[in-house]
N, C-alpha and C positions, 0 to 999 in steps of 0.2 A: 895508605894515603887516600884521603877523601878527594873525590873529584869536584872541581869547581863548577858551580852552577852558572849557566850562561846568563848574561844580562839581557833582558828582553825589553824592547822599546816598541812603542806604537805612536803614531801621529794622528791627531784629530783633524777634521776637515778645516779648522781655522788655523792649522799650523802648529798647535801646541804639542810639544813632545812629552810623552808620558813614559815613565820607567816602571816596570813591574817590580813590586815589593815582594818579600819572601812569603807573605800571606796570600799572594795572588792578586792583590789589588794594584791599581796604578796610581802613581803620584806624579804631578807635573814636575818636569826638570827645570830648575831655575838656572838660567844662563848667567854668566858674569859680565856680559856686555851691557854697557849703558846705552841702550838703543835710542833713548830720547836725545842724548848728547850727540850720538853718531848722526841721527837724522837732521841735526842742525848744521852739520858741516856743509860748506859751500863747495862747488866744483873746484874753485881755485884752491881751497885748503886741501882738498883731496889730491889735486895735481901736485901741490907743493910737497906733501908728504910722500907721494910716490916718487918724485924726482930725488928726494933725499935718501931713498932706500937703496943702498949699494948692492944689497943681496938680490934685488929684483929690478934689474934695469928696465927702462921703458921699452915698450914695443913700438918704436917709431918706424918711419918709412924705411930707414936703413936696415932695420931688423928684418922686415918683410921682403926686401929687395930680391934676395936669392932663394926665397922659399918657393918650392914647386907647388903650383896651384893644382888642386885636384879638379878634374873636369866635373861639370854639373851633370846630373842624371836627368833623363827625360823618359817619362812613361810612354810606352808604345804598345801596340798590339803586334805580335809576331807569331807566325805559324811555324811550329817545329814538328818534326816527325815524332809520333807518340813514343817510340822506343828511346829516342834521344832525350825527350823530356822526362820519361820515366827513369832513365839512368841518372840524371842530375837530381831529380826529386828524391830518389832512393838514398842519396847522401845526406838528406836532412835539411834543416833550416839553412838558408843562405844559398839555395840552389841558383837563384837568379844572379847573385853576385858571382858565383862560380862560372856560370855561362858567360857573363860579362868579361871575366878574367880570361877565359879561353878565346873569346873574340878579340880581346885586346892583344894577346900574344900573337894571334894570327895577323892582326893589323901591323904590329911592330915588325914582324918577320917580313911582311910584304914591303914595308917601307925600306927596310935594310936591303932587300933584294933589288930595289929600284923599280 
């Protein structure tokens, strides 16, 4: 059985999507969207279409009421022991997020303890 060749795409700086042809050249991909017609839609028309779509209900204030908000992050300078920092860095990308998670667990435990 012959293996399928992967479809290769690239995008130009202006946003044009190109698809690689079998000969190695690239051809612009023509979308089916009538962008000129879509660009003429007013906000009111878009809102009306969105309200009529039962499969995708509106994300109104009632939807967001019970959503837990993530805290914002603040860049700070912190001094850590070199072995502690080396331990977290050795685990790879995201070490600062892991340090934050450890500190969060400590904070939550202290809050429960009173």
